[in-house]
KOLKOL-107453 format. One record per residue (C-alpha): x, y, z; residue in one letter. Coordinates in steps of 0.02 Angstrom, whole numbers, padded with zeros to 5 digits, always signed. Example, Ala and Ser with C-alpha at 12.3 -4.5 7.8 and 13.67 -1.06 7.14 Angstrom:
BEGIN
+00615-00225+00390A +00684-00053+00357S 
//
This chain:
BEGIN
+01041-01359+05904M +01205-01329+06001R +01332-01236+05922D +01520-01248+05985G +01673-01208+05937K +01846-01314+05836R +01959-01289+05707K +01936-01380+05544S +02071-01496+05467S +02099-01348+05364G +02148-01231+05521G +02020-01108+05511E +01907-01081+05669E +01711-01180+05654C +01537-01155+05748L +01470-01362+05764V +01280-01383+05703I +01221-01528+05791E +01058-01612+05713Y +00929-01727+05787G +00946-01873+05713T +00793-02038+05680R +00890-02164+05820D +00942-02093+05994P +01074-02220+05973E +01146-02115+05826Q +01297-02018+05832E +01215-01847+05785P +01247-01782+05619P +01369-01616+05624K +01383-01461+05539L +01540-01387+05523Y +01497-01195+05514V +01697-01059+05453P +01708-00930+05560V +01698-00808+05412S +01523-00847+05360E +01458-00847+05548A +01346-00721+05467H +01222-00858+05391L +01193-00935+05572V +01073-00846+05668S +01018-00884+05850K +00849-00973+05921Y +00751-00843+06004F +00615-00952+06071G +00410-00880+06161T +00416-00995+06311G +00531-01132+06407R +00522-01268+06307A +00672-01351+06202R +00632-01335+06009P +00656-01548+05908P +00792-01539+05824L +00785-01543+05652S +00815-01685+05537I +00939-01659+05383I +00858-01729+05251G +00692-01772+05340G +00521-01695+05285K +00511-01550+05407R +00682-01478+05364W +00639-01490+05201A +00479-01389+05218K +00542-01245+05331A +00682-01236+05220K +00575-01219+05074A +00446-01101+05187D +00615-00997+05236A +00655-00972+05031E +00475-00914+04984K +00474-00757+05128A +00597-00737+05076V +00563-00735+04903S +00431-00635+04917D +00513-00509+05044V +00633-00465+04893A +00494-00450+04785A +00401-00331+04895D +00556-00223+04916L +00587-00210+04740L +00414-00166+04700K +00427+00005+04843L +00590+00052+04754Q +00521+00055+04588A +00385+00164+04627S +00512+00246+04739R +00578+00279+04590E +00465+00313+04470A +00374+00443+04570Q +00437+00620+04627P +00488+00663+04780G +00474+00854+04877H +00606+00976+04797E +00675+01060+04962F +00701+01215+04951G +00870+01315+04957D +00955+01360+05162D +00845+01507+05214T +00906+01605+05359P +00839+01506+05496W +00947+01354+05431Q +01108+01487+05419R +01068+01560+05583E +01071+01364+05641F +01211+01289+05573E +01311+01477+05616G +01286+01422+05812S +01369+01241+05790F +01490+01261+05942P +01611+01163+05856F +01707+01154+05690E +01662+01052+05546E +01779+00895+05480T +01794+00911+05283P +01718+00767+05280D +01576+00799+05400Q +01538+00946+05262W +01539+00809+05131S +01427+00720+05207A +01299+00874+05232I +01328+00960+05082E +01283+00762+04990A +01110+00760+05094A +01072+00935+05043K +01101+00907+04843R +00987+00751+04867D +00834+00845+04978M +00842+00967+04860Q +00828+00828+04686Q +00649+00770+04634S +00691+00611+04655K +00666+00548+04813P +00838+00519+04965M +00904+00367+05002D +01061+00414+05080R +01199+00306+05192L +01312+00422+05292V +01448+00285+05347C +01603+00304+05489G +01506+00424+05586E +01574+00550+05482S +01420+00656+05533V +01362+00631+05716S +01245+00674+05823E +01374+00818+05904D +01413+00810+05711G +01249+00899+05688G +01198+00819+05532G +01030+00774+05599H +00967+00919+05656P +01013+01033+05525R +00941+00876+05417G +00789+00941+05503V +00797+01129+05486Q +00801+01105+05308G +00640+01018+05329G +00544+01166+05251D +00426+01130+05361G +00369+00943+05353R +00382+00819+05483Q +00500+00702+05522T +00527+00560+05581G +00723+00502+05697R +00738+00319+05737R +00871+00306+05868A +00925+00144+05867G +00839+00017+05971A +00900+00070+06137N +00804+00175+06249H +00904+00295+06286C +00994+00340+06165L +00833+00399+06094A +00812+00500+06241Q +00989+00536+06252Q +00967+00599+06075H +00797+00709+06103Y +00867+00787+06247N +01022+00856+06106T +00878+00892+05980F +00775+01001+06106R +00921+01095+06151E +00991+01125+05968R +00806+01161+05928M +00757+01278+06061A +00783+01437+06007Q +00655+01408+05851F +00475+01387+05851P +00504+01188+05801I +00416+01040+05907S +00547+00913+05963V +00423+00752+06068E +00492+00580+06097L +00418+00428+06090L +00494+00259+06176S +00453+00172+06327R +00504+00305+06431F +00364+00407+06390R +00188+00350+06492S +00028+00280+06415K -00042+00478+06402K +00119+00554+06356Q +00142+00424+06223A -00067+00442+06181D -00056+00630+06164A +00125+00611+06045V +00056+00542+05938I -00136+00627+05921A -00017+00766+05892A +00076+00676+05744L -00070+00658+05668A -00148+00819+05674A +00021+00902+05624G +00093+00995+05788S +00221+00893+05812V +00383+00940+05660D +00500+00817+05716V +00467+00613+05815V +00599+00540+05915I +00595+00366+05955G +00652+00171+05938T +00529+00027+05880H +00369+00132+05956K +00379+00242+05773L +00324+00090+05655I +00173+00032+05762Q +00017+00015+05649Q -00068+00151+05735N +00065+00295+05697I +00016+00401+05567R +00104+00555+05494F +00002+00711+05425K +00118+00778+05302D +00315+00664+05321L +00445+00714+05247G +00622+00621+05319L +00661+00500+05389V +00810+00505+05474I +00881+00316+05576I +01018+00285+05671D +01143+00144+05688E +01058+00031+05542E +01129-00108+05572Q +01042-00127+05713R +00866-00165+05616F +00820-00257+05495G +00742-00228+05320V +00581-00249+05341L +00589-00127+05500H +00681-00006+05395K +00550-00030+05231E +00407-00014+05328K +00455+00170+05352L +00460+00198+05194K +00291+00145+05169R +00236+00280+05287L +00271+00404+05118R +00335+00319+04994Q +00402+00502+04907T +00459+00542+05074V +00648+00573+05113D +00784+00415+05183V +00934+00483+05283L +01027+00317+05378T +01188+00335+05483F +01307+00182+05538T +01480+00155+05605A +01440-00041+05527T +01382-00046+05376P +01289-00191+05355I +01305-00268+05168P +01119-00257+05101R +01154-00073+05144T +01309-00065+05054C +01242-00181+04886T +01045-00073+04878W +01004+00015+04741P 
//
């Protein structure tokens, strides 16, 4: 499949997708996708250097590929609905009111919060104090790392574990880890990191500590959804830069504990997040 740009008859710029043909002498059929619908096109990532054969529009292989994709989407949608229904039906953990440590922690914040930051912080607190598991999206960086929204959610965690997924960027995870360690230094809260910057020995030690409950906060990338990750008492999941994650990645974090509270941060929300119930 090749793509390029050209002007359509209506004047809108398009991506040009070229398909294969049964007869090499024939002109390959082309599909023109308006740039406004470019989100419907994904780049192909192969596992080797071999070029994949181009599909033929109307051919059996193309029809089978479409049918398989439709079935996969249907299966994923059904699983998501089951998970959401289960979360709606099960009572979550009702976190308590602010403790002296929480108030001391908030008082140590070196900057003055904006009205939007306070609004987002208070809304998240109210959600965490409800019996229903939280699913809150904070958009527009109104509560950023510097705004203190992430650490405050951890401080209000009633001693339960927090898993924080800091995007797919290892450097960003390291940055947040350093910030959390600095902000939590005066409190008996254990903060650890899971990323490629950790050796296998260090990572294995963190994973064992998570299962034992001796780690209160773990910050990491996709390593947090590996099969060998076990939490003793997961209470809060914080997802940063949610636009970098697929639906299945985020839902897998919820499956770690179906009644877990989920707090998601993004500057660029994706449509599936905004339309989810």
